[in-house]
A tleap script that builds the chain and sets N, CA, C and O, in Angstrom:
source leaprc.protein.ff14SB
mol = sequence {
  NMET THR ALA GLN GLU LEU ALA THR PHE SER
  ASP ILE PHE MET ASP LEU GLU TYR PRO VAL
  TYR ALA HIE LEU VAL PRO GLY GLN ARG PHE
  ARG ALA ASN MET SER LYS ALA ALA ILE LEU
  THR GLN ILE PRO MET GLY LYS GLU ALA ALA
  LEU PRO GLN ARG GLU ALA ILE GLN GLN PHE
  LYS SER VAL VAL SER ARG ILE MET LEU ASN
  MET GLU THR ARG VAL LEU LYS VAL THR SER
  LYS GLY LYS LYS SER ALA GLN ARG TRP VAL
  ASN TRP LYS VAL PRO LEU GLY MET ARG MET
  LEU THR LEU ILE ASP TYR GLU LYS GLN ARG
  GLU GLU ALA CSER
}
set mol.1.N position { 105.896 93.261 58.582 }
set mol.1.CA position { 104.781 93.839 59.294 }
set mol.1.C position { 104.938 95.358 59.271 }
set mol.1.O position { 105.992 95.885 59.628 }
set mol.2.N position { 103.898 96.048 58.855 }
set mol.2.CA position { 103.941 97.506 58.793 }
set mol.2.C position { 103.729 98.093 60.182 }
set mol.2.O position { 103.364 97.383 61.119 }
set mol.3.N position { 103.959 99.381 60.303 }
set mol.3.CA position { 103.764 100.062 61.582 }
set mol.3.C position { 102.306 99.992 62.017 }
set mol.3.O position { 102.024 99.815 63.202 }
set mol.4.N position { 101.375 100.128 61.076 }
set mol.4.CA position { 99.944 100.049 61.385 }
set mol.4.C position { 99.575 98.653 61.894 }
set mol.4.O position { 98.841 98.518 62.874 }
set mol.5.N position { 100.085 97.620 61.226 }
set mol.5.CA position { 99.802 96.248 61.653 }
set mol.5.C position { 100.379 95.971 63.038 }
set mol.5.O position { 99.741 95.318 63.863 }
set mol.6.N position { 101.583 96.467 63.289 }
set mol.6.CA position { 102.214 96.288 64.588 }
set mol.6.C position { 101.420 96.989 65.681 }
set mol.6.O position { 101.226 96.427 66.759 }
set mol.7.N position { 100.961 98.201 65.419 }
set mol.7.CA position { 100.160 98.941 66.394 }
set mol.7.C position { 98.845 98.221 66.674 }
set mol.7.O position { 98.421 98.130 67.826 }
set mol.8.N position { 98.201 97.710 65.632 }
set mol.8.CA position { 96.944 96.979 65.803 }
set mol.8.C position { 97.174 95.716 66.624 }
set mol.8.O position { 96.406 95.419 67.539 }
set mol.9.N position { 98.234 94.971 66.298 }
set mol.9.CA position { 98.561 93.759 67.044 }
set mol.9.C position { 98.824 94.085 68.511 }
set mol.9.O position { 98.351 93.374 69.398 }
set mol.10.N position { 99.575 95.152 68.774 }
set mol.10.CA position { 99.881 95.550 70.150 }
set mol.10.C position { 98.617 95.898 70.915 }
set mol.10.O position { 98.473 95.513 72.075 }
set mol.11.N position { 97.690 96.625 70.280 }
set mol.11.CA position { 96.430 96.980 70.929 }
set mol.11.C position { 95.617 95.741 71.274 }
set mol.11.O position { 95.081 95.634 72.377 }
set mol.12.N position { 95.524 94.807 70.339 }
set mol.12.CA position { 94.766 93.577 70.584 }
set mol.12.C position { 95.422 92.767 71.699 }
set mol.12.O position { 94.734 92.253 72.581 }
set mol.13.N position { 96.747 92.653 71.661 }
set mol.13.CA position { 97.468 91.887 72.675 }
set mol.13.C position { 97.278 92.498 74.054 }
set mol.13.O position { 97.072 91.775 75.029 }
set mol.14.N position { 97.346 93.820 74.145 }
set mol.14.CA position { 97.172 94.497 75.429 }
set mol.14.C position { 95.763 94.298 75.964 }
set mol.14.O position { 95.580 94.185 77.176 }
set mol.15.N position { 94.756 94.251 75.082 }
set mol.15.CA position { 93.383 94.019 75.518 }
set mol.15.C position { 93.197 92.616 76.072 }
set mol.15.O position { 92.341 92.405 76.931 }
set mol.16.N position { 93.972 91.664 75.603 }
set mol.16.CA position { 93.861 90.290 76.083 }
set mol.16.C position { 94.487 90.111 77.458 }
set mol.16.O position { 94.108 89.205 78.201 }
set mol.17.N position { 95.441 90.970 77.801 }
set mol.17.CA position { 96.097 90.864 79.100 }
set mol.17.C position { 95.136 91.292 80.203 }
set mol.17.O position { 94.241 92.108 79.983 }
set mol.18.N position { 95.335 90.729 81.394 }
set mol.18.CA position { 94.440 91.014 82.515 }
set mol.18.C position { 95.277 91.297 83.761 }
set mol.18.O position { 96.131 90.489 84.124 }
set mol.19.N position { 95.042 92.443 84.426 }
set mol.19.CA position { 95.869 92.799 85.583 }
set mol.19.C position { 95.261 92.377 86.924 }
set mol.19.O position { 94.041 92.359 87.087 }
set mol.20.N position { 96.124 92.041 87.868 }
set mol.20.CA position { 95.769 91.913 89.279 }
set mol.20.C position { 96.784 92.763 90.045 }
set mol.20.O position { 97.873 93.041 89.544 }
set mol.21.N position { 96.424 93.168 91.246 }
set mol.21.CA position { 97.229 94.145 91.975 }
set mol.21.C position { 97.553 93.662 93.385 }
set mol.21.O position { 96.838 92.834 93.950 }
set mol.22.N position { 98.637 94.190 93.943 }
set mol.22.CA position { 99.001 93.969 95.338 }
set mol.22.C position { 99.544 95.284 95.877 }
set mol.22.O position { 100.205 96.037 95.162 }
set mol.23.N position { 99.257 95.550 97.142 }
set mol.23.CA position { 99.727 96.781 97.778 }
set mol.23.C position { 100.947 96.476 98.638 }
set mol.23.O position { 100.949 95.513 99.405 }
set mol.24.N position { 101.980 97.299 98.508 }
set mol.24.CA position { 103.159 97.138 99.351 }
set mol.24.C position { 102.796 97.466 100.788 }
set mol.24.O position { 101.952 98.325 101.043 }
set mol.25.N position { 103.425 96.789 101.712 }
set mol.25.CA position { 103.177 97.054 103.123 }
set mol.25.C position { 104.178 98.092 103.612 }
set mol.25.O position { 105.243 98.253 103.016 }
set mol.26.N position { 103.842 98.806 104.703 }
set mol.26.CA position { 104.772 99.803 105.224 }
set mol.26.C position { 106.137 99.178 105.521 }
set mol.26.O position { 106.231 98.074 106.057 }
set mol.27.N position { 107.164 99.896 105.168 }
set mol.27.CA position { 108.519 99.432 105.409 }
set mol.27.C position { 109.171 98.771 104.211 }
set mol.27.O position { 110.394 98.637 104.169 }
set mol.28.N position { 108.371 98.352 103.231 }
set mol.28.CA position { 108.963 97.753 102.039 }
set mol.28.C position { 109.542 98.857 101.173 }
set mol.28.O position { 108.866 99.836 100.859 }
set mol.29.N position { 110.787 98.691 100.796 }
set mol.29.CA position { 111.466 99.700 99.987 }
set mol.29.C position { 112.029 99.050 98.732 }
set mol.29.O position { 112.765 98.065 98.788 }
set mol.30.N position { 111.664 99.628 97.618 }
set mol.30.CA position { 112.185 99.194 96.326 }
set mol.30.C position { 112.563 100.448 95.561 }
set mol.30.O position { 112.074 101.537 95.859 }
set mol.31.N position { 113.424 100.294 94.584 }
set mol.31.CA position { 113.776 101.471 93.779 }
set mol.31.C position { 112.770 101.625 92.643 }
set mol.31.O position { 112.121 100.661 92.235 }
set mol.32.N position { 112.655 102.827 92.150 }
set mol.32.CA position { 111.725 103.110 91.056 }
set mol.32.C position { 112.261 102.520 89.754 }
set mol.32.O position { 113.463 102.290 89.614 }
set mol.33.N position { 111.369 102.280 88.815 }
set mol.33.CA position { 111.699 101.797 87.467 }
set mol.33.C position { 112.448 100.465 87.460 }
set mol.33.O position { 113.392 100.284 86.690 }
set mol.34.N position { 112.035 99.547 88.305 }
set mol.34.CA position { 112.646 98.217 88.306 }
set mol.34.C position { 112.121 97.415 87.121 }
set mol.34.O position { 110.944 97.518 86.775 }
set mol.35.N position { 112.968 96.630 86.510 }
set mol.35.CA position { 112.559 95.794 85.381 }
set mol.35.C position { 111.779 94.577 85.883 }
set mol.35.O position { 111.759 94.280 87.078 }
set mol.36.N position { 111.143 93.889 84.946 }
set mol.36.CA position { 110.399 92.671 85.284 }
set mol.36.C position { 111.327 91.660 85.950 }
set mol.36.O position { 110.973 91.063 86.967 }
set mol.37.N position { 112.505 91.471 85.380 }
set mol.37.CA position { 113.460 90.503 85.931 }
set mol.37.C position { 113.889 90.885 87.348 }
set mol.37.O position { 114.022 90.019 88.214 }
set mol.38.N position { 114.104 92.177 87.582 }
set mol.38.CA position { 114.525 92.636 88.907 }
set mol.38.C position { 113.430 92.409 89.942 }
set mol.38.O position { 113.720 92.030 91.077 }
set mol.39.N position { 112.180 92.637 89.565 }
set mol.39.CA position { 111.069 92.414 90.497 }
set mol.39.C position { 110.896 90.922 90.758 }
set mol.39.O position { 110.690 90.513 91.900 }
set mol.40.N position { 110.978 90.107 89.706 }
set mol.40.CA position { 110.802 88.663 89.882 }
set mol.40.C position { 111.901 88.051 90.747 }
set mol.40.O position { 111.669 87.035 91.402 }
set mol.41.N position { 113.092 88.649 90.761 }
set mol.41.CA position { 114.144 88.129 91.642 }
set mol.41.C position { 113.828 88.406 93.108 }
set mol.41.O position { 114.394 87.764 93.993 }
set mol.42.N position { 112.935 89.352 93.375 }
set mol.42.CA position { 112.517 89.651 94.742 }
set mol.42.C position { 111.460 88.666 95.244 }
set mol.42.O position { 111.050 88.727 96.403 }
set mol.43.N position { 111.022 87.760 94.368 }
set mol.43.CA position { 110.072 86.713 94.752 }
set mol.43.C position { 110.900 85.445 94.944 }
set mol.43.O position { 111.148 84.711 93.987 }
set mol.44.N position { 111.326 85.189 96.183 }
set mol.44.CA position { 112.275 84.104 96.419 }
set mol.44.C position { 111.622 82.722 96.408 }
set mol.44.O position { 110.440 82.563 96.710 }
set mol.45.N position { 112.430 81.745 96.053 }
set mol.45.CA position { 112.020 80.356 96.118 }
set mol.45.C position { 113.071 79.653 96.973 }
set mol.45.O position { 113.873 78.865 96.471 }
set mol.46.N position { 113.054 79.949 98.262 }
set mol.46.CA position { 114.090 79.458 99.155 }
set mol.46.C position { 114.065 77.955 99.353 }
set mol.46.O position { 113.081 77.284 99.039 }
set mol.47.N position { 115.172 77.437 99.882 }
set mol.47.CA position { 115.285 76.001 100.139 }
set mol.47.C position { 114.299 75.542 101.203 }
set mol.47.O position { 113.897 74.378 101.220 }
set mol.48.N position { 113.909 76.455 102.092 }
set mol.48.CA position { 112.992 76.087 103.168 }
set mol.48.C position { 111.547 75.953 102.692 }
set mol.48.O position { 110.708 75.421 103.420 }
set mol.49.N position { 111.247 76.421 101.501 }
set mol.49.CA position { 109.881 76.328 100.967 }
set mol.49.C position { 109.563 74.881 100.599 }
set mol.49.O position { 110.406 74.156 100.071 }
set mol.50.N position { 108.331 74.484 100.890 }
set mol.50.CA position { 107.880 73.140 100.540 }
set mol.50.C position { 107.695 73.048 99.025 }
set mol.50.O position { 107.577 74.067 98.344 }
set mol.51.N position { 107.672 71.838 98.514 }
set mol.51.CA position { 107.557 71.621 97.075 }
set mol.51.C position { 106.316 72.286 96.469 }
set mol.51.O position { 106.430 72.895 95.406 }
set mol.52.N position { 105.127 72.196 97.102 }
set mol.52.CA position { 103.959 72.874 96.503 }
set mol.52.C position { 104.138 74.394 96.386 }
set mol.52.O position { 103.706 74.995 95.402 }
set mol.53.N position { 104.776 75.016 97.391 }
set mol.53.CA position { 105.013 76.458 97.330 }
set mol.53.C position { 106.010 76.794 96.223 }
set mol.53.O position { 105.833 77.776 95.502 }
set mol.54.N position { 107.046 75.988 96.090 }
set mol.54.CA position { 108.028 76.238 95.031 }
set mol.54.C position { 107.400 76.098 93.654 }
set mol.54.O position { 107.679 76.889 92.753 }
set mol.55.N position { 106.546 75.082 93.492 }
set mol.55.CA position { 105.870 74.893 92.206 }
set mol.55.C position { 104.930 76.054 91.906 }
set mol.55.O position { 104.847 76.506 90.764 }
set mol.56.N position { 104.212 76.546 92.938 }
set mol.56.CA position { 103.298 77.676 92.745 }
set mol.56.C position { 104.070 78.921 92.325 }
set mol.56.O position { 103.639 79.642 91.425 }
set mol.57.N position { 105.198 79.178 92.961 }
set mol.57.CA position { 106.009 80.347 92.609 }
set mol.57.C position { 106.537 80.217 91.188 }
set mol.57.O position { 106.536 81.186 90.429 }
set mol.58.N position { 106.987 79.017 90.827 }
set mol.58.CA position { 107.490 78.772 89.469 }
set mol.58.C position { 106.386 79.015 88.439 }
set mol.58.O position { 106.628 79.655 87.415 }
set mol.59.N position { 105.173 78.509 88.702 }
set mol.59.CA position { 104.047 78.707 87.785 }
set mol.59.C position { 103.693 80.182 87.683 }
set mol.59.O position { 103.444 80.692 86.591 }
set mol.60.N position { 103.671 80.872 88.831 }
set mol.60.CA position { 103.345 82.295 88.844 }
set mol.60.C position { 104.320 83.076 87.972 }
set mol.60.O position { 103.908 83.901 87.157 }
set mol.61.N position { 105.606 82.816 88.146 }
set mol.61.CA position { 106.619 83.524 87.360 }
set mol.61.C position { 106.479 83.238 85.870 }
set mol.61.O position { 106.794 84.093 85.042 }
set mol.62.N position { 106.011 82.042 85.523 }
set mol.62.CA position { 105.898 81.688 84.104 }
set mol.62.C position { 104.684 82.320 83.424 }
set mol.62.O position { 104.712 82.532 82.211 }
set mol.63.N position { 103.611 82.628 84.174 }
set mol.63.CA position { 102.417 83.202 83.539 }
set mol.63.C position { 102.420 84.725 83.520 }
set mol.63.O position { 101.589 85.333 82.844 }
set mol.64.N position { 103.334 85.348 84.245 }
set mol.64.CA position { 103.390 86.810 84.291 }
set mol.64.C position { 103.908 87.337 82.956 }
set mol.64.O position { 105.011 86.998 82.527 }
set mol.65.N position { 103.097 88.172 82.305 }
set mol.65.CA position { 103.572 88.783 81.063 }
set mol.65.C position { 104.226 90.132 81.345 }
set mol.65.O position { 105.213 90.496 80.704 }
set mol.66.N position { 103.675 90.867 82.300 }
set mol.66.CA position { 104.281 92.140 82.721 }
set mol.66.C position { 104.088 92.276 84.217 }
set mol.66.O position { 103.085 91.825 84.770 }
set mol.67.N position { 105.053 92.901 84.867 }
set mol.67.CA position { 104.934 93.194 86.292 }
set mol.67.C position { 105.569 94.562 86.513 }
set mol.67.O position { 106.719 94.796 86.141 }
set mol.68.N position { 104.806 95.455 87.121 }
set mol.68.CA position { 105.276 96.827 87.321 }
set mol.68.C position { 105.050 97.247 88.765 }
set mol.68.O position { 104.077 96.844 89.402 }
set mol.69.N position { 105.950 98.049 89.256 }
set mol.69.CA position { 105.882 98.542 90.615 }
set mol.69.C position { 105.789 100.055 90.570 }
set mol.69.O position { 106.707 100.721 90.092 }
set mol.70.N position { 104.674 100.612 91.070 }
set mol.70.CA position { 104.484 102.053 91.110 }
set mol.70.C position { 104.833 102.519 92.517 }
set mol.70.O position { 104.098 102.239 93.465 }
set mol.71.N position { 105.938 103.220 92.658 }
set mol.71.CA position { 106.388 103.634 93.981 }
set mol.71.C position { 105.588 104.805 94.538 }
set mol.71.O position { 105.574 105.012 95.752 }
set mol.72.N position { 104.921 105.577 93.680 }
set mol.72.CA position { 104.064 106.668 94.169 }
set mol.72.C position { 102.857 106.117 94.905 }
set mol.72.O position { 102.557 106.532 96.024 }
set mol.73.N position { 102.164 105.177 94.269 }
set mol.73.CA position { 100.963 104.598 94.874 }
set mol.73.C position { 101.276 103.358 95.697 }
set mol.73.O position { 100.414 102.851 96.415 }
set mol.74.N position { 102.529 102.862 95.592 }
set mol.74.CA position { 102.977 101.659 96.298 }
set mol.74.C position { 102.128 100.442 95.933 }
set mol.74.O position { 101.723 99.656 96.791 }
set mol.75.N position { 101.875 100.315 94.628 }
set mol.75.CA position { 101.059 99.217 94.108 }
set mol.75.C position { 101.878 98.396 93.117 }
set mol.75.O position { 102.576 98.939 92.261 }
set mol.76.N position { 101.776 97.095 93.252 }
set mol.76.CA position { 102.387 96.154 92.319 }
set mol.76.C position { 101.298 95.704 91.350 }
set mol.76.O position { 100.259 95.199 91.774 }
set mol.77.N position { 101.530 95.883 90.057 }
set mol.77.CA position { 100.564 95.481 89.027 }
set mol.77.C position { 101.138 94.282 88.286 }
set mol.77.O position { 102.195 94.370 87.661 }
set mol.78.N position { 100.429 93.161 88.363 }
set mol.78.CA position { 100.846 91.919 87.718 }
set mol.78.C position { 99.873 91.640 86.590 }
set mol.78.O position { 98.671 91.515 86.824 }
set mol.79.N position { 100.377 91.542 85.369 }
set mol.79.CA position { 99.526 91.317 84.203 }
set mol.79.C position { 99.773 89.923 83.655 }
set mol.79.O position { 100.913 89.521 83.424 }
set mol.80.N position { 98.676 89.188 83.449 }
set mol.80.CA position { 98.751 87.839 82.882 }
set mol.80.C position { 98.192 87.842 81.477 }
set mol.80.O position { 97.571 88.812 81.042 }
set mol.81.N position { 98.415 86.751 80.773 }
set mol.81.CA position { 97.969 86.634 79.388 }
set mol.81.C position { 96.531 86.147 79.320 }
set mol.81.O position { 96.261 85.100 78.732 }
set mol.82.N position { 95.622 86.876 79.901 }
set mol.82.CA position { 94.213 86.521 79.834 }
set mol.82.C position { 93.573 86.474 81.206 }
set mol.82.O position { 94.240 86.264 82.219 }
set mol.83.N position { 92.269 86.673 81.216 }
set mol.83.CA position { 91.518 86.723 82.459 }
set mol.83.C position { 91.536 85.378 83.181 }
set mol.83.O position { 91.643 85.326 84.406 }
set mol.84.N position { 91.432 84.301 82.423 }
set mol.84.CA position { 91.377 82.972 83.034 }
set mol.84.C position { 92.663 82.651 83.795 }
set mol.84.O position { 92.610 82.143 84.915 }
set mol.85.N position { 93.798 82.940 83.201 }
set mol.85.CA position { 95.061 82.660 83.894 }
set mol.85.C position { 95.262 83.600 85.078 }
set mol.85.O position { 95.874 83.214 86.074 }
set mol.86.N position { 94.758 84.822 84.984 }
set mol.86.CA position { 94.884 85.773 86.095 }
set mol.86.C position { 94.009 85.363 87.273 }
set mol.86.O position { 94.398 85.555 88.425 }
set mol.87.N position { 92.830 84.800 87.000 }
set mol.87.CA position { 91.910 84.425 88.069 }
set mol.87.C position { 92.497 83.365 88.997 }
set mol.87.O position { 92.136 83.301 90.172 }
set mol.88.N position { 93.387 82.545 88.484 }
set mol.88.CA position { 94.000 81.512 89.319 }
set mol.88.C position { 94.827 82.137 90.445 }
set mol.88.O position { 95.016 81.514 91.490 }
set mol.89.N position { 95.319 83.355 90.242 }
set mol.89.CA position { 96.220 83.978 91.207 }
set mol.89.C position { 95.535 84.986 92.114 }
set mol.89.O position { 96.181 85.537 93.005 }
set mol.90.N position { 94.246 85.246 91.916 }
set mol.90.CA position { 93.525 86.183 92.782 }
set mol.90.C position { 93.491 85.603 94.202 }
set mol.90.O position { 93.206 84.421 94.391 }
set mol.91.N position { 93.778 86.434 95.175 }
set mol.91.CA position { 93.862 86.096 96.600 }
set mol.91.C position { 95.078 85.232 96.948 }
set mol.91.O position { 95.200 84.774 98.085 }
set mol.92.N position { 95.971 85.005 95.992 }
set mol.92.CA position { 97.208 84.291 96.284 }
set mol.92.C position { 98.173 85.273 96.921 }
set mol.92.O position { 98.175 86.453 96.573 }
set mol.93.N position { 98.969 84.814 97.825 }
set mol.93.CA position { 99.924 85.679 98.511 }
set mol.93.C position { 101.297 85.563 97.851 }
set mol.93.O position { 101.928 84.506 97.866 }
set mol.94.N position { 101.740 86.679 97.273 }
set mol.94.CA position { 103.044 86.750 96.606 }
set mol.94.C position { 104.115 87.014 97.656 }
set mol.94.O position { 104.004 87.987 98.401 }
set mol.95.N position { 105.151 86.178 97.739 }
set mol.95.CA position { 106.234 86.444 98.690 }
set mol.95.C position { 107.225 87.447 98.098 }
set mol.95.O position { 108.247 87.061 97.531 }
set mol.96.N position { 106.914 88.729 98.234 }
set mol.96.CA position { 107.747 89.776 97.636 }
set mol.96.C position { 108.522 90.514 98.712 }
set mol.96.O position { 107.932 91.107 99.615 }
set mol.97.N position { 109.828 90.479 98.616 }
set mol.97.CA position { 110.659 91.223 99.553 }
set mol.97.C position { 110.434 90.826 100.999 }
set mol.97.O position { 110.348 91.691 101.871 }
set mol.98.N position { 110.336 89.530 101.269 }
set mol.98.CA position { 110.173 88.976 102.614 }
set mol.98.C position { 108.810 89.282 103.246 }
set mol.98.O position { 108.643 89.118 104.455 }
set mol.99.N position { 107.856 89.714 102.457 }
set mol.99.CA position { 106.488 89.935 102.934 }
set mol.99.C position { 105.528 89.201 102.016 }
set mol.99.O position { 105.833 88.969 100.846 }
set mol.100.N position { 104.376 88.837 102.542 }
set mol.100.CA position { 103.359 88.163 101.744 }
set mol.100.C position { 102.315 89.200 101.326 }
set mol.100.O position { 101.626 89.766 102.175 }
set mol.101.N position { 102.199 89.447 100.024 }
set mol.101.CA position { 101.262 90.435 99.492 }
set mol.101.C position { 100.133 89.711 98.766 }
set mol.101.O position { 100.387 88.875 97.899 }
set mol.102.N position { 98.891 90.029 99.114 }
set mol.102.CA position { 97.731 89.387 98.504 }
set mol.102.C position { 97.398 90.047 97.177 }
set mol.102.O position { 97.315 91.272 97.091 }
set mol.103.N position { 97.207 89.232 96.134 }
set mol.103.CA position { 96.820 89.742 94.815 }
set mol.103.C position { 95.314 89.972 94.784 }
set mol.103.O position { 94.537 89.109 95.191 }
set mol.104.N position { 94.911 91.140 94.299 }
set mol.104.CA position { 93.508 91.570 94.294 }
set mol.104.C position { 93.068 91.836 92.865 }
set mol.104.O position { 93.824 92.403 92.075 }
set mol.105.N position { 91.852 91.432 92.529 }
set mol.105.CA position { 91.279 91.661 91.201 }
set mol.105.C position { 90.311 92.846 91.285 }
set mol.105.O position { 89.129 92.667 91.579 }
set mol.106.N position { 90.818 94.054 91.027 }
set mol.106.CA position { 89.973 95.243 91.094 }
set mol.106.C position { 88.995 95.320 89.933 }
set mol.106.O position { 87.922 95.908 90.068 }
set mol.107.N position { 89.352 94.730 88.782 }
set mol.107.CA position { 88.439 94.745 87.632 }
set mol.107.C position { 87.150 94.006 87.990 }
set mol.107.O position { 86.056 94.495 87.710 }
set mol.108.N position { 87.276 92.842 88.603 }
set mol.108.CA position { 86.106 92.045 88.990 }
set mol.108.C position { 85.296 92.772 90.063 }
set mol.108.O position { 84.065 92.756 90.031 }
set mol.109.N position { 85.975 93.403 91.004 }
set mol.109.CA position { 85.275 94.150 92.048 }
set mol.109.C position { 84.472 95.296 91.448 }
set mol.109.O position { 83.363 95.578 91.903 }
set mol.110.N position { 85.024 95.968 90.420 }
set mol.110.CA position { 84.291 97.048 89.747 }
set mol.110.C position { 83.057 96.510 89.040 }
set mol.110.O position { 81.987 97.117 89.104 }
set mol.111.N position { 83.202 95.360 88.357 }
set mol.111.CA position { 82.064 94.756 87.661 }
set mol.111.C position { 80.958 94.386 88.639 }
set mol.111.O position { 79.782 94.619 88.362 }
set mol.112.N position { 81.326 93.811 89.780 }
set mol.112.CA position { 80.341 93.411 90.773 }
set mol.112.C position { 79.658 94.616 91.405 }
set mol.112.O position { 78.487 94.537 91.776 }
set mol.113.N position { 80.375 95.731 91.533 }
set mol.113.CA position { 79.803 96.934 92.133 }
set mol.113.C position { 78.833 97.644 91.192 }
set mol.113.O position { 77.953 98.374 91.649 }
set mol.114.N position { 78.985 97.437 89.883 }
set mol.114.CA position { 78.123 98.122 88.908 }
set mol.114.C position { 76.756 97.508 88.849 }
set mol.114.O position { 75.908 97.962 88.081 }
savepdb mol mol.pdb
quit
């Protein structure tokens, strides 16, 4: 694969991904530049969780293609492999760092506002 083909493939792949967002609540502290694996470890699947919650967390972790934490804006950006898979998680509460953060679809809100 040439550099041009790789760049084209990357552009197409990035266009297929679809982001949803969550805002950190006051008091939540994370370090900057955390990797995907480090952020996903902050989404616990404790023994006290019921089976449906554990399955939902497992599914969520499996569909996430990228997850980034912006400490300046205090926003968590979760990217899935397509709009359809991302829509399943809109309004779902992510258990991140002992808090429940609601995932929001700002792209859809922008479309509806236009």
